C-alpha positions as CSV (number, residue, x, y, z in Angstrom):
1,D,118.9,119.5,111.1
2,A,116.4,117.5,110.0
3,I,118.1,114.1,110.8
4,E,119.1,115.9,114.6
5,Q,115.2,116.7,115.0
6,R,114.0,113.4,114.0
7,R,112.1,114.3,111.1
8,L,113.9,112.0,108.5
9,L,112.8,108.5,108.1
10,V,115.2,106.5,105.5
11,A,114.5,102.9,104.2
12,R,117.6,101.3,102.9
13,S,118.1,97.9,101.3
14,D,120.1,95.2,102.7
15,G,123.1,96.8,101.2
16,Q,122.9,99.7,103.1
17,E,121.8,101.9,100.2
18,V,119.0,104.6,100.4
19,E,115.9,103.4,98.7
20,G,113.9,106.4,99.8
21,F,112.9,108.7,102.7
22,V,110.4,111.0,103.9
23,L,110.8,114.3,105.3
24,F,107.9,115.3,108.0
25,G,107.4,118.4,110.4
26,S,105.0,118.7,113.1
27,A,103.3,120.9,115.6
28,F,101.9,118.5,118.0
29,P,99.2,117.2,117.9
30,N,99.3,117.7,114.0
31,A,102.5,116.4,111.3
32,R,103.0,117.2,108.0
33,V,104.8,115.5,105.0
34,Q,107.0,117.9,103.6
35,Q,108.7,115.5,100.9
36,I,108.9,112.2,100.0
37,G,111.3,110.5,97.5
38,G,112.9,107.5,96.2
39,R,115.3,105.8,93.5
40,R,114.4,106.6,90.4
41,D,114.8,102.8,89.2
42,R,112.8,101.6,92.5
43,R,109.7,103.3,92.2
44,R,106.6,101.2,92.3
45,L,108.0,98.8,94.8
46,G,106.4,99.8,97.5
47,V,108.9,102.2,99.2
48,G,107.0,105.6,99.5
49,S,104.1,103.2,101.0
50,F,106.3,101.8,103.6
51,L,107.8,104.7,104.7
52,L,104.6,106.6,105.0
53,G,103.1,103.6,107.3
54,E,105.9,103.7,109.1
55,L,105.8,107.5,109.7
56,I,101.9,107.1,110.6
57,S,102.6,104.3,113.0
58,K,105.6,106.2,114.7
59,L,103.3,109.3,115.0
60,E,100.4,107.5,116.3
61,R,102.6,105.8,119.1
62,Q,103.6,109.4,120.1
63,G,99.8,110.5,120.3
64,Y,99.6,112.5,116.9
65,L,96.0,113.2,115.7
66,T,96.5,114.0,112.1
67,V,98.9,113.7,109.1
68,K,98.8,115.5,106.3
69,A,100.6,115.8,103.1
């Protein structure tokens, strides 16, 4: 459901393995991060920060005003 509604962002490695994800919901113009996760062996490498940055950029382009976690 989240994939079809485009509410899930995924970070993949060069080998196409999933490194992390962020699931979010929204009621325009407000969005909320519902879940964020990553591979245990890849934590503290900036994957979560990267995903949050990408999400915020995407939502800003779409005209959202707030993002809460």
